[in-house]
Phi, psi and omega in degrees: 000002180239125176232149177230121184054035176087355182252142178291133181222167172262176189283357179273347181288136178267131179280149176252158179303133178096343178280150178260121177260127181237131178235124180280127180261343181282168180294125177296326174235126181305128182284165170296119187225166178301146176291139179297133177212131181290136179191168185289135175227132173252094184272120181272323181204145177208137169218196184288348187245335183206164174223137177249127184245151167259099186286135175279148175295148178091359181250132175282152177278312184251146170299146179206181182305125181085354180223076183264343186217022183225036181243169177302324178302314178298315183294322181293314180299320176300314179301315179301311185295324178297331180268004182074023182259127182267015180301149175264176179266111185232080183295145180257318176214183184220162171236144176301158182307316184280349184276138177255168169113199193285136181212135178251138177232131178279158180259347180208163186301323181297312179298321180299313181293321178297317181288321177298327178293338179275340183306139177064027171235165179299342181288336185235106184242136177234118181241128186247157169242138180217154172246125185240162174283136180075181183238112182301140176230130359291168185288354179211140180175195181228136176256112176248105183206120181296149184238135176223177180286151170276122182306133178085357181243136177278340188249313192289146175237165180208160171290127187215120180305335179268003183278189180277143179304140181213135183221131180227130174263143182222158176209126178285127181260328188198147179226157177173142178054037176073020178228169181220142168269121188238138172264133184228144176228135183272130169264340175227174184228062179278155177302129178060026190304308182298316183296318180292314182297317181293320177295323180297327179277000181090013182229065180298156180290144175300133177083005182279105184292337187265323185241000181218226182236123177282129180214096184291346176288341178261307180197147187266016182202168171299132185281079184220132186221129175279101193267325182223141181220131175223147183199175172256135181303133187293344180250312184272338184080003182293133174294135181224149182209147179221158179216141177230129179291167178303137173291169188303316185294321178284325177298320179294320179296317178296000000 
């Protein structure tokens, strides 16, 4: 994958002035990837190295048992192939099925590794909006509580002193009818972190079937939205940022 002046070389060779050094960033061998399947995509930004999506609620990010051709991974690979792009599916982070909003996916392994290296640093920020039961006190703070698996459950998590460290910052933006619109930022990225932490404080998210009370008359999913995302471009280093307003169901709830 490395050539100098058109000839394949190893990384110990020194380049001379005027020579062209080329490094292949794409997969040398196509990886096992989701099968291409046509489906809805809301693409916020795309270039040769990454794509930023506005994920709809109810859609999985990765294929899994029972979902082999109806995930963002399937839809993205289909989108690439339709454009004659041989990029693979290289997820950087994930959103729960019920969560909406901004998500970045790399197009090749180099971009994926660079972006994963930014996770949980000031270079890569994820800010969420949620509607919770009750009004958190104090109105601004940090939840530091380790998270582990619930014994006997494949999905559920809980605050567990023996679990992995987890930290979430929160700020109440608006209150009404015994509920609050809360802004949250992750310092760590544990499974269901926001949902577990908010339930632990006594303020589960509206509509959270796993950690709160499901109520389809209010909203058919946990009221959680990835609203702002910022990072440094994995190749150029340029700071980039995106924002997505609340989707219709959460806006109506607010």
